[in-house]
C-alpha positions in Angstrom: 0.1 -0.1 0.2 1.5 3.3 -0.8 2.2 5.7 2.1 0.5 9.1 2.5 1.7 11.7 -0.1 4.2 14.5 1.2 6.1 17.2 0.4 9.5 18.5 1.4 11.0 21.6 0.6 13.6 23.5 2.7 13.8 21.3 5.4 10.1 21.0 6.2 8.4 18.1 5.5 4.4 18.4 5.1 2.4 15.2 5.1 -1.0 15.2 3.8 -4.4 13.8 6.0 -5.7 11.0 3.8 -8.9 11.3 5.5 -11.5 14.3 6.2 -11.0 16.3 9.2 -14.1 16.9 11.2 -15.2 18.5 14.6 -13.9 20.9 16.6 -10.4 22.0 17.8 -9.6 20.0 21.2 -8.0 22.6 23.5 -4.8 21.6 24.8 -3.2 22.7 27.9 -3.1 27.0 27.9 0.1 28.2 28.7 -1.5 31.3 30.7 -4.5 29.3 32.0 -3.9 31.0 35.2 -4.5 34.2 33.7 -8.1 33.1 33.1 -8.7 32.3 36.7 -7.3 35.5 37.9 -9.2 37.4 35.8 -12.5 36.2 37.2 -11.4 36.5 40.7 -12.7 40.3 41.1 -16.2 38.7 40.3 -16.1 36.1 42.6 -14.5 37.8 45.4 -17.3 40.6 45.2 -20.3 38.4 44.6 -19.2 36.1 47.3 -18.2 38.5 49.8 -20.8 41.3 49.2 -24.0 38.9 48.5 -23.6 35.0 49.2 -21.7 35.6 52.6 -24.1 38.3 54.2 -27.4 36.2 53.0 -25.8 33.0 54.9 -25.2 35.3 57.5 -28.8 36.6 57.4 -30.3 33.0 57.3 -28.3 32.1 60.5 -29.4 35.4 62.7 -32.8 34.3 61.4 -32.8 30.7 62.5 -31.4 32.2 65.8 -34.0 34.7 66.3 -37.1 33.2 64.7 -36.7 29.4 64.1 -40.5 29.0 63.1 -40.1 31.2 60.1 -37.3 29.6 58.6 -39.0 26.3 59.0 -42.2 27.9 57.8 -40.4 29.1 54.4 -38.9 25.5 53.7 -42.6 24.0 53.9 -44.0 26.6 51.6 -41.2 26.5 49.0 -41.4 22.5 49.1 -44.9 22.5 48.8 -45.1 25.2 46.3 -42.4 23.5 44.1 -44.0 20.3 44.2 -47.2 21.2 43.1 -46.1 23.0 40.3 -44.2 19.9 39.2 -47.4 17.9 39.7 -49.3 20.5 37.5 -46.8 20.1 34.8 -47.0 16.3 34.8 -43.3 16.0 35.6 -41.4 13.4 37.7 -37.7 13.3 39.5 -35.5 10.3 38.4 -39.0 8.4 37.6 -40.1 8.5 41.2 -43.4 10.1 41.5 -43.6 13.1 44.1 -45.8 13.0 47.0 -49.5 13.2 46.2 -50.9 16.7 45.9 -53.3 16.7 49.1 -50.0 16.3 51.1 -48.3 19.1 49.2 -51.2 21.3 49.9 -51.7 20.6 53.2 -47.8 21.5 53.7 -48.0 24.7 51.7 -51.4 25.6 53.8 -49.7 24.6 57.1 -46.6 26.4 56.3 -48.3 29.7 55.4 -50.4 29.2 58.7 -47.5 29.0 60.8 -45.8 31.8 58.9 -48.6 34.2 59.0 -48.4 33.5 63.0 -44.9 33.9 63.4 -44.8 37.4 61.1 -47.8 39.1 63.0 -50.9 40.8 61.7 -49.1 44.1 60.0 -46.2 41.7 58.4 -48.8 39.4 57.0 -50.8 42.0 55.5 -47.8 43.5 54.1 -46.7 40.2 52.5 -50.4 40.0 51.0 -50.0 43.2 49.4 -46.7 42.2 48.3 -48.4 39.3 46.5 -51.0 41.5 44.7 -48.2 43.2 43.4 -47.0 40.3 42.1 -50.2 39.5 40.3 -50.5 43.0 39.2 -47.4 42.4 37.4 -49.1 39.6 35.5 -51.6 41.8 34.4 -48.9 44.2 33.1 -47.4 41.9 31.1 -50.9 40.8 29.5 -51.8 44.4 28.7 -48.2 45.3 27.4 -48.5 42.2 25.0 -51.8 43.5 23.7 -50.2 46.9 23.1 -47.2 45.5 21.5 -49.5 43.4 19.3 -51.5 46.2 18.3 -48.9 48.8 17.6 -46.2 46.3 16.1 -46.7 48.4 12.8 -45.8 51.6 14.5 -42.1 53.0 14.2 -42.6 55.5 16.8 -44.9 54.1 19.5 -42.0 53.0 21.7 -40.4 56.7 21.8 -42.9 57.8 24.3 -43.7 54.6 26.4 -39.9 54.1 26.9 -39.3 57.0 28.5 -40.4 56.3 31.8 -38.1 53.1 32.4 -35.1 55.5 32.3 -37.0 57.6 35.2 -36.3 57.0 38.7 -39.5 54.9 40.6 -39.1 57.9 43.4 -39.6 60.3 40.4 -42.7 58.4 39.4 -44.1 58.5 42.9 -43.6 62.1 43.1 -45.4 62.8 39.5 -48.4 60.6 40.4 -48.8 61.6 44.0 -49.2 65.2 42.6 -51.8 63.7 39.8 -53.7 61.9 42.5 -53.5 64.7 45.0 -54.7 67.1 42.4 -57.7 64.5 41.3 -58.7 63.8 45.1 -59.1 67.4 45.9 -61.6 67.8 42.7 -63.3 65.0 43.6 -63.8 66.0 47.3 -62.3 62.5 48.7 -62.8 62.7 52.8 -63.1 59.0 54.0 -59.9 57.7 54.9 -61.2 54.3 53.5 -61.5 55.8 50.0 -58.2 57.6 50.2 -56.5 54.4 51.0 -57.9 52.6 48.1 -56.9 56.0 46.1 -53.2 55.9 46.9 -53.2 52.1 46.2 -54.4 53.1 42.9 -51.7 55.5 42.6 -49.1 53.0 43.3 -50.2 50.9 40.9 -50.6 53.5 38.3 -46.8 54.5 38.8 -45.7 51.0 38.7 -47.4 50.5 35.2 -46.2 53.7 33.9 -42.7 52.7 34.8 -42.5 49.2 33.4 -44.8 49.3 30.7 -42.7 50.8 28.1 -39.9 48.8 28.4 -42.0 45.6 28.4 -44.1 46.8 25.2 -40.7 47.6 23.5 -39.3 44.2 24.2 -42.5 42.3 23.0 -42.8 44.4 20.0 -39.0 43.5 19.2 -40.0 39.8 19.6 -42.8 40.1 17.5 -40.9 41.8 14.6 -38.3 39.1 15.0 -41.2 36.5 14.1 -42.5 38.6 11.4 -39.1 38.2 9.6 -38.9 34.4 9.8 -41.4 33.1 7.1 -41.7 30.0 9.3 -42.9 31.3 12.7 -44.8 33.7 10.6 -46.7 31.1 8.8 -47.6 29.3 12.2 -48.5 32.6 13.7 -51.2 33.5 11.1 -52.2 29.9 9.8 -51.2 27.4 12.9 -53.2 24.9 14.5 -56.6 25.6 15.6 -55.8 27.2 18.7 -56.7 31.1 19.2 -54.1 33.5 17.8 -53.1 35.0 21.3 -52.3 31.4 22.3 -49.8 31.0 19.2 -48.4 34.2 19.7 -47.8 33.4 23.4 -46.1 30.1 22.5 -43.7 31.8 19.8 -43.0 35.0 22.2 -42.5 32.5 25.6 -38.8 33.0 25.9 -39.3 37.0 25.9 -42.4 37.0 27.9 -40.4 34.6 30.4 -37.2 37.0 30.8 -39.6 40.0 30.7 -41.8 38.2 33.2 -38.9 37.7 35.4 -37.7 41.3 35.6 -41.3 42.5 36.4 -41.9 40.0 38.8 -39.0 40.6 40.9 -39.4 44.3 40.8 -43.1 43.8 41.9 -41.9 41.9 44.9 -39.4 44.5 45.6 -41.9 47.6 45.8 -40.1 50.2 47.9 -39.3 53.7 46.6 -42.6 54.7 45.3 -44.7 53.8 48.8 -42.0 56.0 50.9 -42.2 59.3 48.5 -45.6 58.7 46.8 -47.6 58.1 50.1 -48.1 60.3 53.2 -46.7 59.0 56.2 -50.0 58.7 58.0 -51.5 56.1 55.1 -48.1 54.1 54.5 -48.8 51.9 57.4 -51.9 50.9 55.4 -50.5 50.4 52.0 -47.0 49.6 52.6 -45.3 46.7 51.1 -43.4 43.7 52.7 -39.9 45.6 51.9 -41.1 48.8 53.5 -41.9 46.6 56.6 -38.9 45.1 57.0 -37.0 48.6 56.5 -38.9 49.6 59.6 -38.0 46.7 61.6 -34.3 47.4 60.4 -34.0 51.0 61.2 -35.7 50.6 64.5 -33.1 50.6 67.2 -35.4 48.9 69.9 -36.1 45.8 67.2 -34.1 42.7 67.4 -31.8 42.3 64.1 -33.0 39.0 64.0 -36.5 39.8 63.7 -35.8 41.9 60.5 -33.5 39.2 59.0 -36.2 36.5 59.5 -38.7 38.9 58.1 -36.9 39.3 55.0 -36.5 35.6 54.3 -40.3 34.9 53.2 -39.6 37.6 50.5 -36.6 35.7 49.3 -38.3 32.5 49.1 -41.4 34.5 47.1 -38.9 36.3 44.4 -37.0 33.0 44.1 -40.2 31.0 43.4 -41.1 33.5 40.9 -38.1 33.1 39.3 -37.9 29.8 39.2 -41.3 29.3 38.0 -40.7 31.7 34.9 -37.3 30.6 33.9 -38.2 26.9 33.3 -37.6 25.5 30.1 -36.0 28.9 28.8 -32.5 27.0 27.9 -34.8 24.8 25.3 -35.0 28.0 23.3 -32.2 28.4 21.0 -33.8 30.7 18.3 -32.2 33.9 17.4 -34.5 36.9 18.7 -32.3 39.8 17.3 -34.3 41.2 14.3 -33.6 44.7 12.5 -35.7 47.6 13.8 -37.6 47.5 10.4 -37.5 44.4 8.6 -36.6 44.6 4.9 -38.3 42.7 2.4 -40.6 42.7 -0.7 -43.4 43.2 1.1 -44.3 46.6 2.7 -45.3 47.3 6.1 -49.1 47.8 6.4 -50.3 51.3 6.8 -52.0 52.0 10.2 -55.8 52.6 10.1 -57.3 55.8 11.5 -58.5 53.9 14.7 -55.5 52.4 15.4 -53.5 55.6 14.5 -55.8 57.4 17.2 -55.6 54.6 19.9 -51.5 54.6 19.5 -51.5 58.6 19.7 -53.6 58.2 22.9 -51.1 55.6 24.6 -48.2 57.9 23.8 -50.1 60.8 24.9 -51.1 59.2 28.3 -47.2 58.1 28.8 -46.1 61.6 28.5 -48.8 63.2 30.9 -47.1 62.7 34.0 -43.7 64.2 32.9 -46.0 67.2 31.5 -47.2 67.4 35.3 -43.8 67.8 36.5 -42.8 70.5 34.0 -46.1 72.4 35.0 -45.8 72.0 38.7 -41.8 73.3 38.6 -42.8 76.2 36.6 -45.5 77.1 39.2 -43.4 78.7 42.0 -44.6 80.4 45.0 -44.6 83.5 43.2 -46.5 82.5 40.2 -45.3 80.8 37.2 -41.6 81.2 36.1 -38.1 79.2 36.3 -37.5 79.9 39.8 -37.7 76.7 41.3 -35.4 75.2 38.3 -33.0 77.8 39.0 -32.9 77.3 42.8 -32.7 73.5 42.6 -29.8 73.9 39.6 -27.7 76.1 41.7 -28.3 74.2 44.9 -24.9 72.9 45.8 -26.4 70.0 47.9 -28.1 68.7 44.9 -25.0 69.2 42.8 -22.9 67.4 45.1 -25.3 64.8 45.4 -25.5 64.4 41.4 -21.7 64.4 41.4 -21.5 61.6 43.8 -24.1 59.9 41.9 -22.4 59.9 38.6 -19.3 58.8 40.2 -20.8 55.9 41.9 -22.7 54.8 38.9 -19.9 55.2 36.4 -17.4 53.5 38.7 -20.0 50.5 39.4 -20.6 50.3 35.6 -16.9 49.9 34.7 -16.3 47.3 37.5 -19.3 45.2 36.4 -18.5 45.1 32.8 -14.7 44.4 33.3 -15.4 41.8 35.7 -18.2 40.2 34.1 -16.7 39.5 30.8 -13.9 37.1 32.0 -16.5 35.0 33.8 -19.2 35.1 31.1 -16.4 34.0 28.8 -15.3 31.0 30.6 -19.0 29.9 31.3 -19.8 30.2 27.7 -16.8 28.0 27.0 -18.4 25.1 29.4 -20.4 22.6 27.9 -24.1 23.7 28.4 -25.2 20.2 29.5 -22.3 19.8 31.9 -23.1 19.9 35.7 -20.6 22.7 36.1 -22.1 25.3 33.9 -25.9 24.2 34.9 -24.7 24.6 38.6 -22.9 28.1 37.9 -26.2 29.3 36.0 -28.4 28.3 38.7 -26.2 30.2 41.3 -26.0 33.1 39.1 -29.8 33.0 38.6 -30.4 32.9 42.7 -27.9 35.8 43.3 -29.5 38.0 40.6 -33.1 37.5 41.9 -32.3 37.7 45.4 -33.9 41.0 47.2 -31.4 43.3 48.8 -33.4 42.6 52.4 -31.3 39.4 52.2 -28.1 40.9 52.5 -28.1 44.5 53.2 -28.8 43.9 57.1 -25.3 42.5 57.8 -23.6 44.7 55.5 -25.1 47.8 56.8 -23.9 46.6 60.4 -20.3 46.0 59.3 -20.1 49.3 57.4 -21.4 51.0 60.2 -19.0 49.1 62.9 -15.8 50.2 60.6 -17.0 54.0 59.8 -17.2 53.4 56.0 -20.7 54.9 55.8 -19.5 58.5 54.7 -17.6 57.1 51.9 -18.5 56.0 48.0 -16.2 52.7 48.2 -19.2 51.2 49.7 -21.8 52.3 47.5 -19.7 51.3 44.3 -18.7 47.7 45.6 -22.1 46.8 46.7 -23.7 48.0 43.5 -21.2 46.2 41.6 -21.8 42.9 43.4 -25.5 43.3 43.1 -25.2 43.8 39.4 -22.6 41.1 38.5 -24.8 38.0 38.6 -27.4 39.3 35.9 -24.5 40.8 33.5 -22.6 37.8 33.4 -26.0 35.6 32.7 -26.8 38.1 29.9 -23.0 38.1 28.5 -23.0 34.2 28.7 -26.1 34.1 26.8 -25.0 36.4 24.0 -21.3 34.4 23.8 -23.1 31.1 23.5 -23.4 29.6 20.0 -25.0 26.7 18.5 -22.7 23.5 19.0 -20.9 22.7 16.0 -20.5 26.2 14.6 -17.5 28.0 13.8 -18.2 30.4 16.5 -18.4 27.8 19.3 -15.4 25.9 17.8 -13.6 29.3 18.2 -14.8 29.8 21.7 -13.6 26.7 22.8 -10.2 27.0 21.2 -6.7 28.6 22.7 -6.7 32.1 22.3 -4.7 35.1 23.6 -6.5 38.0 25.6 -6.3 40.0 22.3 -8.3 37.5 20.7 -10.5 36.9 23.4 -11.3 40.7 23.4 -12.3 40.8 19.8 -14.6 37.4 19.9 -16.4 39.0 22.7 -16.8 42.6 21.0 -18.0 40.5 17.8 -20.5 38.2 19.5 -21.5 40.2 22.7 -21.2 43.8 21.4 -24.9 44.7 22.0 -24.9 42.8 24.9 -22.0 44.6 26.4 -23.7 47.6 25.8 -27.0 46.8 27.3 -25.2 45.8 30.5 -23.3 48.9 30.8 -26.4 50.9 30.2 -28.7 49.1 32.4 -26.3 49.1 35.5 -25.5 52.9 34.9 -29.1 53.7 35.0 -29.8 51.2 37.7 -27.1 52.6 40.0 -28.2 56.2 39.1 -31.7 55.7 40.0 -31.1 53.5 43.2 -32.7 54.7 46.5 -32.6 51.6 48.9 -28.9 50.9 49.1 -28.1 54.5 49.2 -30.7 54.5 52.0 -29.0 52.1 54.0 -25.5 52.2 53.4 -24.4 56.0 52.3 -23.5 58.7 54.8 -23.4 62.3 55.1 -20.0 62.4 52.9 -22.0 60.1 49.9 -25.5 61.0 49.5 -27.1 60.2 46.3 -29.6 62.7 44.8 -32.5 60.2 45.6 -32.0 60.6 49.4 -31.9 64.6 48.8 -34.9 64.2 46.7 -36.5 62.3 49.7 -35.7 64.6 52.3 -37.5 67.3 50.3 -40.7 65.5 49.9 -41.0 65.7 54.1 -43.0 68.7 53.4 -44.6 67.6 50.0 -47.2 70.5 49.6 -44.8 73.3 50.3 -41.8 71.9 48.4 -43.6 70.3 45.4 -42.0 72.9 42.6 -38.8 72.2 44.1 -39.2 68.4 44.1 -40.6 68.5 40.5 -37.6 70.5 39.3 -35.5 68.1 41.2 -37.1 65.1 39.7 -36.6 66.9 36.1 -33.1 67.4 36.4 -32.4 63.8 37.7 -33.8 62.4 35.2 -32.3 64.3 32.0 -29.1 61.7 31.8 -30.8 58.4 32.4 -33.5 59.1 29.7 -31.1 60.5 27.4 -28.8 57.3 27.6 -31.8 55.1 27.0 -33.2 56.6 24.0 -29.7 56.5 22.6 -29.1 53.1 23.0 -32.4 51.5 22.9 -32.6 50.2 19.4 -28.8 49.7 18.9 -27.8 48.1 22.1 -30.6 47.4 24.6 -33.3 45.3 22.4 -30.6 43.5 20.6 -28.8 43.0 23.4 -31.4 41.8 26.1 -33.4 39.7 23.3 -30.5 38.3 21.9 -28.4 37.2 24.7 -30.4 36.6 27.6 -32.5 34.1 25.8 -29.6 31.3 25.3 
């Protein structure tokens, strides 16, 4: 048999392979493997030391102070997960779960014991938080209808997306002004009616903040479906099920991701209650987070009581996250679509009725901003720019804005630079390996944990060592809180279909420069989305700054909250400060929405 053909020239002998080469390159021992591990240390140290360890310490304190609360939470979680699995007809390792009557009895018994341990006021606060979560589900349905109804409009998203860049604290100011004015007009005098009135106000502010963000992502998902002939054919000419069910099936990955964000936000409602509701009414409409805050700042209350009270909230948010995230990994389709799909078929023109309806929705979205503008111009001496001028020249506000800008910028830089190496290494792992699954579950749990789970021990540590008046704790804590979701989004953007050239390149050996080019090529929009969302989140933060900051590091949100203590007298200055604080995040959101945020979130987080 003849040997393999070879060629020799200038002392170099080349032998041709006699069979086809196939499969990805097998990575060998990287000469600088330690560099990858070192690059992942900052993210690991931040998340473990500032989130994971404080969470464990919170549980330890809660077990010591209120063991009944901890046991009740475990029973409720076990029963709820079991009932959900039974409803989905799933089994673990071929063994049938406990029958549903026993699981239902476990849930009811756990809730009964939990209610007794939390007390009457604490239980009612949690019931109101459950109502908030259900309201988030209603918001998703409304946003899906609006997105489908206005999918042909090119400008609907612009007015609707503006509130997402505005702080919830500012939303509370705007809607308190609106509802106080309407309440005086209607002539409400009953305390019970006023309580209902402020509850409607809180729901309206939450709806205004999130509706545009959710609608925009749903619309992007619908546009991606319409650019795919297969999915478009199934949507319009599929099986006998109604159109809404077929649309939900196709949009399910987007619905799950957006629903996770809205559900977690609904369970964490805090800012809008403190600034939007008068102090005398807050006890009647507060949420679990507000009740926890009162326990945490009460010097006479036991620290273990506050730690135990926050655990049911962590269980609630974790269960919602688990419920919504199930089966997301099954969807591997691409959702990144062009802003306006190109093709031979022209977009249908809007009818008069739909155009008027879309115009009405856009106008309603701009009303709270108009109220803030009018209120800021209505100064104590009549209409003018006096309130805006005073706030703009106020040295305290300027210092707080500068502090917030430094904290937001540095936290964003830390999050992006620390998340990229970890996301790259996680993306290089095979998705079906146990290490990858455990890492993803760990990151999902950390990303949805309420701040009440770890702020208590951190606040005590910071006060003990005299760090509450500096910016360092704010920067590091914001970075640690934002890292898990940033790593998940970037990992999803870096993942590629198995066997593709991008996946083969991801698993091959490469130097830092090559890795940087791969990340920018594969996850450029996701990097922009992570940076923008982290900056906006830190800029608009209130709860972390309220518990961690001191006199030397006061964010603008705390300054605005202080002005709200005399709400009626300071309404013009409140409105002016709210408008000034919203300029930068709104401009950043509008400038990056279509280029980075939509493709970065819908194209990255869904893998």
